[in-house]
N, C-alpha and C positions, 0 to 999 in steps of 0.2 A: 380422410387420409391427410397427413401433414403435407402442405404445399411445398415445403422445403425439401422433403424427401422425394417428392415427384420431380421437382426441378433438378435435383442431383442425379436421379435416375435417367432423366432425359439427357442431361449433360454427358453422363457416362456412356449411354448408348450412342450419342452423337460422336463421341470421341472414338469409340470402337469402329464405327462406320468409316470415320476419317482414317483410322489406322489401316483398315482393309484397303482403302484407296491408295494409301502410301505404299503398302506392300505390293499392290499391282503396279505402281509406278516403279518400284525397285526392280521387280521382275522385268519390266520392259527395258529399263536402262541397261541392266546386265545382259539382256538378250540381244541388244543391238548388234554386236559383232556376228551373231549367228542368225539374224532374222532371215536373210535370204541365202544362207550358206550352211548346208547340213553337215559339214565336216569340221574337224578340229582346225582352228585358225592359226594360232601361234605355234612357232617351232616347239616351245616347251610343252604345249598340249600333245603334240605328236610323240615327244619323248616320254611323257608320263603314260600315254596310252601304250606305247611299246613296252615300257617296263611293267605295267600292270598286266598286260596280256601274257608276257613271258612268265611272270610269276605264277599266274593262274594256270597256264598251260603246262608248266614244268613242276609246279609245287615246290619251287626252290628259289630262295631270294638270291642265290649265287649264280643263277643261270645266265648264260651269255645272251644279251639282247642282239637281234640279228644285225642291226646297222652299226653296232659298235665294234671296234677292233680289239676290245678287251672285255674281260668279265668283271662285273662289279662285285666286290667282296662283301655282299650282304650289307647289313646295317653298319658295319665297321667303316665303310667308305661311302655307301649310298645313304646320305643323311636324310633323304626323303623316302626311304623304303616304306615307312609306315603309311604314307599317303598312297603309294602304289598298291600296297596290300589292301588298304581301305577301299580304293576305287575298284580293284579286282573283286573283292568280296561283295561289294554293293552290286556290281554288275551280275555276279553269279547268283546272288540271292534274288535280285529283282527280275532278272531275265530281260532287262532292257538291252537293246542292241548297243554296241560300243559307240556308234556314231550318234545315236539319240542321246546316250548318256552324256557325251561331251558337248552336246548342243543344249540340253535342257537342265542339266544339273547345276551349272554355274548360277543362273538366275534364281533357282530355288535356294541355293546356299546364301546368296545375297539377301534374299527375303529373311532368312534367319538372322543375318547380321543386323538388318534394319529392325527386326523384332527385338533383338537383344538390346539395341540402342534405345528402343521404346521402354523396355523394362528398366534399364539403367536410369534414363531421364525421368521416368514416372516418379521414382522415389525422390528425385531432386526438384520436381515441380515443372519439368519440361519434357514430358514423354513423347507426344506425337511430334513436337518440334524437333527433338533430337533425331527421331526416326526419319523425318523428312529431310533434314540437312545431311544425314548419313548417305542419302541417295545420291549425293553429289560426288562421291568417290569416283575417280576416273578410271578408265581402262585404256591402256596404250600398249603398243608393242615394245616400248622401252622399259616400262616398269610393271607390266602385267596389270592385274586388277580383277574386279569381281566378274568381268565378262568372260574370263577364261577359267577352265577347270585345271587349276594349278594349286599347289599346297598353300600358298599364301592366302588364297581366297577361302580355303577350308578353315584356316586358322583365325581369321578376323572375328567371327562371332564368339569364339572362345576367349579372345582378349576382353571383349565387352562383358561377357558373363562373369569372368574372373574379377574384373573391377567391380561389378555389381555385388558380388558376394563379399569382396574385401571391404567395400564401403558401408555395407548395410547389415552384416551379420558378424557375430563374435562368438559363435558356438564351435564346439569340437567338430561337428559334422560339416560346418561351412569350411573349416580348414581342410578337412578330408576331401571335399569336392574341389577346392582350389588345387590341392595336391594332385588329384586325378586329372584335372584339366591341364595343369602344367606338364604332367607326365605324358599325357596324350599329345600335347603340342610338341614336346621334344621328339616323340616318335614320328609325328606327322610332318613337322617343319621347324627345325631348331631355330632359325632366324626369328620366327614368330614368337617362340618361347622367350628369346632374348628381348624382343620388343615388349612383351608383357612384363618381363623383369624390370626393364627401364621405367615403365609406367607405374609399377608397384613400389619401386624404391623410394620416391619422395614421400608417398603416403606412409610407408613403414617408418621412415625417419621421423616424420611428424608425430607419430604415435609413441616413440620411444620414451618420452618424458612422462606423459600422463596416462598412457595405455600400453604399458610395456608388454603385458601378456598378449594383447592383440598383435602388437608388432612382432613378438616372438613367434606367435602362431602362424602369421603370414610368412615370416622369414623361413620357417621350417617347411611350410607347405610349398613355397616357391623354390626353395633352395635344395631340399633333400632330393628331388628328382634329378638334379644335376649330377649327383654322385655316381649312380649307375651309368648315366650317359657318358661320363668321362671315362669310366672303366671299359665300356663297350666299344666306343669309337676308337678307330685306329689312331695311335699317337702321331703318326706322320701327318694325318689330316689336321689334328689339333695344332701341331707345331706350324704347319703351313699357314693356317688362318691367324695364328699369333704373330707370325712374321709379317703377314699382310697388314695386320692391325696397326703396327708401329712403323710401317714403311710409307713413303710418299708414292702416290700413284698418278699416272697420267690419265686424265679423263678420256674414256673411250670415245673416239670420234664417231663410231658407227651407231652408238646408242642415242635414241631420240629422248634426251632428258626433257621432262616437262617443265614449263614455267609455272610454278606452283600457283601464283595468284591468278593470272588470267585463265589457266586451265581449270582450276577449281571454281572460279567465278568471283568477280570483284565484290558483288553483294554478299556472296557466301562468306568471303574473307572478312568483310565488314561486320557481318553478324557474329563471326567468331571473335573479332576484336572487342565488340560490345559485350559478348559473353564473358570474356576475360575480365573486363571491368566490373561486370555484375557479380561474378564469383569472388573477385578480390574484395568488393564491398561487402558481400555477404559473409565472407570469412568462413572459418571452420576447416578442419583437416581435410575433409573430402574436397572442398572447393580448391584449396591451395594445392592439394595433391594432384588434382587433375590439371591445373594450370602449370604446375612445376613439371609434370610429365610432358606436356606439350613443349615447354621450354627446352627440356633435355633433348627431345627428338629434334627440335629445330636447331639446337647447337650442333648435334651430330651431323645434320644435313649440311650446315654451313661449313663445318670442319672438313667434310669431304669435298664439297663443291668448290670451296674457295681455296683450301689449302691441300687438298688431295690426301688427307690422312683418314684412315679407316678402312672398312671392308666394302668393296664394291657391291658384294652380295647384300649386305645390310643396308647400304645406301638406297639401292633400288626398292627394297621392301619398306624401308622406313618412310619413304614418301607416302606409301599407302597407309601405314600406321598413323602418320601425322595427319593425313586427311580424315582418317577415322576419328581421331580425337578432336579435330577441327569440327567435325560434324556434331559430336556431343556438345562441345562448348558453343558452337554456332546455334544449337537448339536452345541453349540458355539465352543467348542474345535475341533470338526470334521470339521467345516467350516474353522477354522484357519489352519488346515492341508491342506485342499483343496486349500486355497488361497496362499500357499507357492510358492514363485518364486525365481529362482536363480538370482543373480545380473547380470545386462546386460553384463558386461565384461566376465562373465563365460558362459552366456546362448548361445552364438554363437559358442563356441569352441567345446564342446563335441558332439559326434554323438551317436545315431540318434537325429536329431534336435527336432522331435516331442516329444520324451520322456523328453528332457531337458526343453522344453518350457511348458510342462504340468506336471512337477515334482510333483506339489501339487495334481493335479487330480489323478495321478498314485498312490501316497502314500495314498490318501484318499480311493481309491477303494481297495487297498491292506488291509488297516485297516478294512474297512467294511467287506471284504471277510473273514478275520481272525476272527473278532468279531462274525459273524453269523455262520461261520463254526464250532465254538465252542459252541455258545449259543443255536442253534436249537437242536442239539443232546442232550444237557444238559436238555433242557425243555422237550424233548421227553422221556427222561429217568427218569423224576420225578415220584416218587411213589405216586399213588392215590389209595385209597381204594374204593371198590365198595360194596354197601350194598346189592344189589339184582342182580340177573341175569334174563335172559328172562323167565326161568321157574317160578321163583318167581313172576315176574310181571304178567304173565298170570294167575297164581293162585290167586293173589290179585284181579285182575280184575274180575275173576270168582266169588270170594267171594262178591265183591261189587254188582254184578248183580244178584246173586242167593241166598244169605243169607239175609233174610229180617231183619226188625227191632227187631224181637224176639231174634236174635243173636247179642248181643250188644258189647261183649268184647272178645278179642282174647289173647291168650298167645303164644309166639314164641320167638325165639332167640332175646334178647333185642337189638342186633345190627341191626336187620332188622325191629324191631317193628315200628319205626317211619315211614318207607316206607309203611307198611301195613295200618297204621292209616291214613296217608295222602291219599292213593289211595282209600281206602274203606270208610273212614269217620267213622270207628268204633273205640271204645276205645281199648286200649291194657293194659295188666297188668303191663308191665315194658318196658319203652322206653330206648333209648340209654343214659345210665348214667355210673357211675363207676361200674366196675365189682365187686367191693367190696360192692356195695349197696345191702341191704338185699333182695330187690325184684329181682334183677338180679341173685343173688345166689339161691334164691328160684326157679326162672324160670329154671335155669340150672339143679337143683336137680330134679325138676318135669320131665323135658324132658329126662334127662339121665337115669331116673329110669323107663322108659317105659310108662310114663303118667298114672300111675296106681292110683294116689291119687284123687279119685272122690270127696271126701269131700273138698279137697283144691280148686277144681274148683267151687263147689257150694258155699263155704264160700266167695269166691272172685267174684262171679257173672260172671265167665268165661264160655262161651258157644262154643268157637271156639278154636281149637288147630291146629297150623300149624307147622309141623316139618318134616325134612327129615329122622328122626329116626323112628324106629318101635314103634307104640303105642300098648301096650298089656292091654287094658282096655275094658272090655265088655260094659261099659257104653258109649263108644265113637264109633261113626259110621263114617267110612271113606267115605265121600260123593264125594270126588275127590282126586286124588293122592296128598298125603301129607296134605290134609285138613280133619280135623275131627270135628264133632259137638257132643255136649253132648245130647244123645238121650232123656234123661229125660226132656230136655228143650222143645221139641215139637215132640212127637212121630208120630202124625198124618200127618204132612206136611213136612216130611224129604226130603230135596233137594237131587238130584242125578246128577252126572256129565253126 
């Protein structure tokens, strides 16, 4: 048997084993927010869970979500309706519990993102390197990320797959698949579709001169799905975002904006910068298209962060898209380090020979070790808030099973209210909003004063009180620890724990 073929086969098998290890690392990093917490973490996760459950329970995208004071008018106003429908259908078909779904699906989706990065980079000569560097995408409460079950996490693998198709295929069917992916993204998460459009634009422009048919095919595949989207979406929504796009905004003080370089990792950023130089030297439309896409995303971030122009919704998400592209380009930089070799006249002199002949591999492993020795603890130490604990969850499940339709609305700490509403399907007086909101302040006043204001409960149609504080109101009956019901609501069929 040809020794060269054997060597290539061993190298391929080795790379696949390495890829499996990288996918395991991706799962772990995205699982960090849920490692010791079995419930949705971020506020957005609870909102998406509530929307998905309501859609599936009612079979109607226009149904009122319990904790909201208004009805969402389907896809005309709820731009993320597609993701809610997808989550609901997946849960219905798989039979996985809602809590398990929101705990384990995010890291699985991130594995697909990393696998897509491998496929993209493989064609460019840096497959596993791109996959490994993509693992550095962060998850924070300010910008979300792959650790949460949110639409932007769903969309990231489709960005990479679309770039992979655009850069490597020029057939009718490749354009059809790009068209389907763009259409899916518009239903799933329109900001991600816009992010994909930003990344495709430079590559399309570079192909106008010498590959006009390819540029036209990609333009139609990416642009045609926008036409029905513009027709379906409520024009008030479109005008609102257009107004925001050209207006100056004050940076939200309550949002924890990440510092891109230290949060992503200094060595990771250095690999990305090296990758930019390598791609610029290599040249070609694919290389320049990827670099130009990164530059456009960077300019958009600077425009918003420094001058406050743009959409805050896009700014939050573009940080993640930028890190995604940084991972792909950083893979190119890491591959350049791996491929370093000493000149022949020096390679035979120093000892040990193995270290000298594999100087690139040794340096690459050292860089990887340092990157993740710093990155993993940093991700583990990220601060995530938890809305409920096990006792709260058990109480909410009890309310769902034991308090019938005659008990329609609950009052509790507004920080936890969305969780109760999502789990029980009941209305709440105040959900998670600003602590300066009048309903929030009224809630705290009622709970902190011992729940004594019965008239307040009756006036607002509240029949359930959940609090860890003592309730000193004879009109409230404690039917379970921390769960009180208004006795006047139904004296004859009072539930008991």
